[in-house]
C-alpha positions as CSV (number, residue, x, y, z in Angstrom):
1,M,-28.9,26.6,280.6
2,S,-29.8,22.8,279.5
3,A,-31.2,24.6,276.4
4,L,-28.4,26.1,274.9
5,E,-26.5,24.6,272.5
6,I,-23.6,22.2,273.2
7,F,-20.4,22.1,271.5
8,D,-17.5,19.5,272.5
9,V,-14.7,22.2,272.4
10,V,-14.9,26.0,272.4
11,V,-11.9,27.4,271.5
12,V,-11.4,31.0,272.3
13,G,-9.1,32.7,270.4
14,G,-8.8,32.2,266.3
15,G,-4.8,33.3,265.9
16,P,-2.7,30.7,264.7
17,T,-3.0,28.8,268.0
18,G,-6.6,28.1,268.3
19,A,-7.0,28.0,264.3
20,T,-4.7,25.1,264.9
21,A,-6.4,23.1,267.4
22,A,-10.0,23.7,266.2
23,S,-8.6,22.2,262.6
24,D,-7.3,19.5,264.5
25,L,-10.4,18.7,266.4
26,A,-12.4,19.3,263.5
27,K,-11.0,16.6,261.6
28,K,-11.1,14.0,264.0
29,G,-15.2,14.6,263.5
30,R,-15.6,17.2,266.7
31,K,-18.1,19.3,267.0
32,V,-15.8,22.5,267.6
33,L,-16.8,26.4,268.2
34,L,-13.6,28.9,267.0
35,L,-14.6,31.8,269.0
36,D,-12.7,34.9,267.9
37,R,-12.2,38.6,268.0
38,M,-12.5,40.5,264.5
39,G,-9.7,43.1,263.5
40,R,-7.0,42.0,266.1
41,I,-3.4,41.8,264.1
42,K,-0.7,40.7,266.8
43,P,2.8,42.8,266.6
44,C,5.2,40.1,264.8
45,G,7.9,39.7,262.5
46,G,6.3,36.8,260.8
47,A,9.0,34.1,260.6
48,I,8.2,30.8,260.2
49,P,11.1,27.8,260.1
50,P,11.3,25.1,257.5
51,R,9.5,22.5,260.5
52,L,6.3,24.7,260.8
53,I,5.9,24.8,257.4
54,K,6.5,20.7,257.1
55,D,4.5,20.3,260.4
56,F,1.3,22.4,259.5
57,E,1.4,22.2,255.5
58,I,2.1,26.2,254.5
59,P,1.0,26.7,251.2
60,D,4.2,28.4,249.6
61,E,1.8,31.0,248.1
62,L,1.7,32.5,251.9
63,L,5.3,33.4,251.8
64,V,6.1,36.7,251.2
65,A,9.1,36.6,251.3
66,K,12.3,33.8,252.0
67,A,14.9,35.1,254.5
68,N,18.4,33.2,254.0
69,C,20.2,35.6,256.0
70,A,20.1,37.3,259.5
71,R,22.1,40.1,260.3
72,M,23.1,40.8,263.9
73,I,24.1,44.8,264.7
74,A,26.0,45.4,267.9
75,P,25.7,48.9,269.6
76,S,28.7,49.3,268.1
77,D,26.6,49.3,264.6
78,K,29.5,46.6,263.8
79,A,27.3,44.1,261.8
80,V,27.3,40.0,261.6
81,D,25.9,38.2,258.6
82,M,24.7,34.6,259.3
83,H,24.2,32.8,256.1
84,I,21.4,29.9,256.1
85,E,23.0,27.2,254.0
86,G,20.9,25.5,251.6
87,G,17.6,27.0,253.2
88,F,15.3,29.9,254.2
89,V,13.3,31.2,256.5
90,G,9.7,31.9,255.4
91,M,8.0,35.4,256.2
92,V,4.4,35.3,256.6
93,D,1.9,38.8,256.9
94,R,-0.3,37.6,259.8
95,D,-3.7,39.0,258.8
96,K,-3.4,36.5,255.7
97,F,-1.8,34.0,257.4
98,D,-4.0,34.0,260.5
99,E,-7.0,34.0,258.0
100,F,-5.9,31.1,256.2
101,L,-6.0,28.8,259.5
102,R,-9.0,30.0,260.4
103,V,-10.7,29.6,256.8
104,R,-9.0,26.0,256.7
105,A,-10.1,24.7,260.5
106,A,-13.8,26.0,259.2
107,N,-13.3,24.0,256.0
108,N,-12.4,21.0,258.3
109,G,-15.7,21.1,260.0
110,A,-15.3,23.8,262.6
111,E,-17.9,26.5,263.3
112,R,-16.2,30.5,263.3
113,R,-17.7,33.1,265.2
114,T,-17.2,36.4,266.3
115,G,-17.3,37.7,269.2
116,V,-15.3,38.9,272.8
117,F,-15.4,35.9,275.2
118,E,-16.9,37.5,278.7
119,K,-16.7,34.5,281.5
120,I,-17.2,30.6,282.3
121,T,-19.9,29.9,284.3
122,R,-21.3,26.2,285.0
123,D,-24.7,25.1,284.7
124,Q,-26.7,22.5,287.2
125,D,-25.1,19.8,285.4
126,G,-21.3,21.3,286.0
127,V,-21.0,21.9,282.1
128,S,-19.1,24.8,281.0
129,V,-21.1,27.8,279.8
130,I,-19.2,30.0,277.6
131,H,-20.8,33.7,278.0
132,Y,-19.2,36.0,274.9
133,V,-20.0,39.4,273.7
134,V,-21.0,40.3,269.9
135,R,-20.9,43.8,269.3
136,G,-23.3,45.9,267.9
137,K,-22.7,47.6,264.4
138,H,-23.7,50.7,263.2
139,G,-25.1,52.1,266.7
140,T,-26.9,48.9,267.5
141,P,-26.2,47.4,271.0
142,D,-24.1,44.7,272.1
143,T,-25.7,41.4,272.2
144,T,-24.2,38.7,275.2
145,M,-24.5,35.1,274.0
146,A,-23.6,32.0,275.5
147,V,-22.9,28.2,274.4
148,R,-22.1,25.0,276.4
149,A,-19.2,23.3,276.0
150,K,-17.4,19.7,277.3
151,A,-14.0,21.3,277.0
152,V,-12.5,24.6,276.7
153,I,-9.0,25.6,274.7
154,G,-8.2,29.1,275.9
155,A,-6.0,30.4,273.0
156,D,-6.7,34.2,273.5
157,G,-3.2,35.4,274.1
158,A,-1.0,36.9,276.6
159,K,-3.3,38.1,279.8
160,S,-5.9,35.4,278.7
161,G,-9.3,35.8,280.0
162,V,-9.9,32.4,279.7
163,G,-6.3,31.6,281.8
164,R,-7.2,34.4,284.2
165,Q,-10.6,33.0,285.4
166,A,-9.8,29.2,285.1
167,I,-6.0,28.9,285.7
168,P,-4.3,29.0,289.2
169,G,-1.4,31.5,288.3
170,A,-2.5,32.7,285.0
171,K,-2.3,35.6,285.9
172,D,1.6,35.9,287.4
173,V,3.3,36.0,283.9
174,E,6.4,37.8,283.0
175,Y,5.8,40.2,279.9
176,V,7.8,41.6,276.6
177,F,6.0,44.7,275.5
178,A,6.4,44.1,271.9
179,Y,5.4,46.9,269.0
180,H,6.3,47.2,265.0
181,E,4.8,49.2,262.0
182,I,4.5,47.7,259.1
183,V,5.8,50.1,256.1
184,K,5.9,50.1,252.0
185,V,9.7,49.5,251.0
186,P,10.2,52.7,249.3
187,E,10.7,52.6,245.8
188,N,14.5,53.8,246.3
189,P,15.5,51.9,249.0
190,P,18.7,52.5,251.6
191,A,21.6,50.8,249.6
192,D,21.9,48.6,252.3
193,F,18.5,47.4,252.2
194,D,18.1,43.4,251.2
195,G,14.6,42.0,251.1
196,S,15.9,38.5,251.5
197,R,17.8,38.9,255.1
198,C,16.4,39.8,258.4
199,D,18.1,42.5,260.4
200,V,18.4,42.0,264.0
201,F,19.4,45.7,266.3
202,Y,21.0,44.4,269.7
203,Q,21.5,48.0,271.2
204,G,20.3,49.3,274.5
205,A,19.1,52.9,272.5
206,L,16.3,50.6,270.7
207,S,15.5,48.2,273.6
208,P,17.1,48.2,277.2
209,D,16.4,44.1,277.5
210,F,15.4,42.5,274.2
211,Y,16.3,44.0,270.5
212,G,14.9,45.6,267.9
213,W,14.0,44.1,264.3
214,I,13.3,45.1,260.5
215,F,12.0,41.7,258.6
216,P,11.3,41.8,255.1
217,H,7.9,40.6,254.0
218,G,8.0,41.2,249.9
219,K,6.7,44.8,249.0
220,T,6.5,46.0,252.8
221,M,8.8,45.1,255.8
222,S,8.2,44.8,259.7
223,I,10.1,47.3,262.1
224,G,9.6,47.2,265.2
225,T,11.4,46.5,269.1
226,G,10.6,45.0,272.6
227,T,11.0,45.4,276.2
228,A,9.5,44.8,279.5
229,D,10.6,48.3,280.6
230,K,7.3,49.9,281.1
231,G,9.0,53.6,281.0
232,F,10.8,52.6,277.7
233,S,8.9,54.1,274.2
234,L,8.7,51.7,271.9
235,R,7.3,54.1,269.5
236,S,10.1,56.6,269.7
237,A,12.5,53.7,269.5
238,V,10.8,52.3,266.6
239,G,11.1,56.1,264.9
240,A,14.9,56.0,265.7
241,L,15.4,52.9,264.2
242,K,13.8,54.2,260.6
243,K,15.9,57.3,261.4
244,Q,18.8,54.9,261.7
245,T,18.4,52.7,258.5
246,G,17.4,55.5,256.1
247,L,13.7,54.9,256.7
248,E,12.1,57.5,258.2
249,G,10.2,58.8,255.5
250,A,8.6,55.3,254.2
251,E,4.7,54.9,254.0
252,M,3.6,53.5,257.3
253,L,0.2,50.6,256.3
254,R,-0.6,49.9,259.8
255,H,0.8,49.4,263.2
256,E,0.5,47.1,266.4
257,G,1.4,46.4,270.1
258,A,0.6,43.8,272.3
259,P,2.1,42.1,275.4
260,L,4.3,38.5,274.5
261,P,4.9,36.6,277.8
262,M,8.7,35.2,277.9
263,K,8.0,32.3,280.3
264,P,5.7,29.0,280.3
265,L,3.4,29.1,283.0
266,K,3.6,26.3,285.6
267,K,0.0,25.0,285.3
268,W,-1.9,25.2,282.1
269,D,-5.4,23.3,282.7
270,N,-8.2,23.0,285.3
271,G,-7.5,19.6,285.7
272,R,-11.5,19.4,284.5
273,D,-12.2,20.5,281.1
274,V,-10.2,23.9,280.6
275,V,-6.8,23.8,279.0
276,L,-4.4,26.8,277.8
277,A,-2.3,27.2,274.4
278,G,0.0,29.5,273.1
279,D,0.4,33.1,274.5
280,A,-2.1,32.1,276.7
281,A,0.1,29.0,278.2
282,G,3.3,31.7,278.1
283,V,5.2,29.4,275.7
284,V,6.9,32.5,273.4
285,A,10.4,31.8,273.5
286,P,12.8,34.2,275.0
287,A,15.7,36.0,273.4
288,S,13.9,35.4,270.2
289,G,10.3,36.3,270.9
290,E,9.6,33.6,268.2
291,G,5.7,32.2,268.5
292,I,4.3,31.3,265.6
293,Y,5.7,27.8,265.9
294,Y,5.5,27.2,269.4
295,G,1.6,28.4,269.6
296,M,0.7,26.4,266.4
297,Y,2.7,23.3,268.4
298,G,0.9,24.1,271.7
299,G,-2.4,24.3,269.8
300,R,-2.2,20.8,268.6
301,V,-0.7,19.3,271.6
302,A,-3.6,21.1,273.4
303,A,-6.1,19.1,271.1
304,E,-4.5,15.9,271.4
305,A,-5.3,16.2,275.3
306,V,-9.1,17.7,274.5
307,E,-9.1,14.6,272.5
308,E,-8.1,12.1,275.1
309,L,-10.4,13.7,277.7
310,L,-13.3,13.6,275.4
311,V,-12.4,9.8,274.6
312,T,-11.9,9.0,278.7
313,G,-13.7,11.8,280.4
314,N,-10.5,11.9,282.8
315,G,-10.2,15.9,283.5
316,K,-6.7,14.6,284.6
317,V,-5.3,14.1,281.0
318,L,-5.2,17.7,280.0
319,A,-2.1,18.3,282.0
320,K,-0.5,16.2,279.3
321,A,-0.4,19.3,276.7
322,R,2.2,20.8,278.8
323,K,3.7,17.5,279.6
324,R,4.4,16.9,275.9
325,F,5.1,20.7,275.2
326,M,7.9,21.1,277.5
327,K,9.6,17.4,277.1
328,E,10.1,18.8,273.2
329,H,10.6,22.6,273.9
330,G,11.7,22.8,277.4
331,T,15.3,22.7,277.5
332,V,15.3,25.3,274.4
333,F,13.2,27.8,276.5
334,L,15.3,27.4,279.8
335,V,18.7,27.8,277.7
336,L,17.0,31.0,275.8
337,G,16.1,32.4,279.2
338,I,19.4,32.3,280.3
339,M,20.9,34.0,277.4
340,Q,18.3,36.8,277.1
341,R,19.0,37.8,280.8
342,F,22.7,37.7,280.9
343,W,23.6,38.7,277.0
344,Y,20.7,41.3,276.4
345,N,21.5,42.9,279.9
346,N,24.1,45.7,278.6
347,D,25.8,46.9,275.9
348,K,29.1,45.9,277.0
349,R,27.5,42.1,276.7
350,R,25.3,42.6,273.5
351,E,28.9,43.6,271.8
352,R,30.4,40.8,273.0
353,F,27.2,38.5,272.0
354,V,27.1,39.6,268.6
355,K,30.9,38.8,268.2
356,M,30.3,35.5,269.1
357,C,28.2,35.3,266.4
358,E,31.1,35.4,264.1
359,D,31.7,32.0,264.9
360,K,30.8,29.4,262.0
361,D,30.2,26.6,264.5
362,V,27.3,29.1,266.4
363,Q,26.1,30.0,263.0
364,R,25.7,26.4,262.1
365,L,24.3,25.3,265.1
366,T,22.2,27.7,266.0
367,F,20.3,27.4,262.4
368,E,20.0,23.8,262.8
369,S,18.3,24.1,265.8
370,Y,16.1,27.1,265.2
371,M,15.4,25.4,261.3
372,N,14.5,22.1,263.3
373,K,13.4,22.9,266.3
374,K,15.6,20.8,268.4
375,L,19.1,21.6,269.8
376,A,21.4,20.2,267.6
377,R,23.6,17.4,268.9
378,R,25.1,15.5,266.7
379,D,28.8,18.0,266.8
380,P,29.7,17.5,270.3
381,M,33.3,19.1,269.3
382,A,31.6,22.2,267.9
383,H,29.9,22.5,271.2
384,F,33.0,21.8,273.5
385,K,34.4,24.7,271.2
386,I,31.3,27.2,271.5
387,F,31.7,26.5,275.5
388,L,35.2,27.4,275.7
389,K,34.6,30.7,273.3
390,D,31.5,31.6,275.3
391,T,33.6,31.4,278.3
392,A,36.3,33.4,277.3
393,H,33.3,36.1,276.1
394,L,31.9,35.8,279.5
395,L,35.1,36.5,281.6
396,G,36.3,39.3,279.3
397,F,39.6,37.4,277.7
398,A,37.7,37.2,274.1
399,K,38.5,40.1,272.1
400,V,35.6,42.2,270.5
């Protein structure tokens, strides 16, 4: 085993999370292997907020659309438009966006390899040995490979193989199952179609506990939904959504499905040399399902913790990745989790939830928090007014 090539860090998973972690560590001069499965595209609406664009230096040419409005549609089909004043949400195609991040990591010095993670063992010195399989082409057999690493970052998504093997409790994650279809915008789109608007459908027929969506992607669009109910047909719901919006004849280019974790794991590291990040750590935002920003931020704090490990040799510093993430975003995850469990419970509550979105204070504070990834606190009177209105809806006093 000692003859195996050794890396400072092996990053398993080449999505936005893993590519960010690999890029950051490679820029510090670390010997990094970025191990990724080819051909995997995560089902995702593709929305990225201004803070992500700024913090992670995303070039404008990657944005296939710029959304300046979110339309919230209630079970009754009543729609509330929430306009973004003086800004926009960027929309990206995940196949191109993810590859851009992987290429950037390679340009910064990370080595890219294609393979499927198999397991972690240890050599006689206690160093991690990462085993992976390279799929054979044109009928040739698969090849099992192995490398050593001083540290491992598991960024291999929900149901992470790294997490399940190395981190206690990683198997006990709550999931929403998401499915979407990428379709061409018809030459003659429905009269109500707007390529700068994200449509969000809070309707039990489309999801019993989440929402359906139609997000613009320039010449294409993402149409999808999600649920934790394993007996609910996501494909049928997407078909119903397309029919409902006059898009049943749109040409489908591809479709993807995958589980999305909805609660951060209690532990992200093994206290020695393995740490999780992104979906593998459970950091997809409840209620909204947003994961790209939180994944990339999670990759960054994981890289910071690993760098400290490599400098100090102290495995306990890996716990700082979760600590830093939860200090920055834990309150948002708590609030969104409560909101999803209550307001997405039935159509009566969904109707009231969309009604609340008419409030200008709700709209302003929602977008301030989303765009900047911090809870807006600068207007206490607005928060108090929202609290009173929210209470009225909870108690059923407000008119729908």
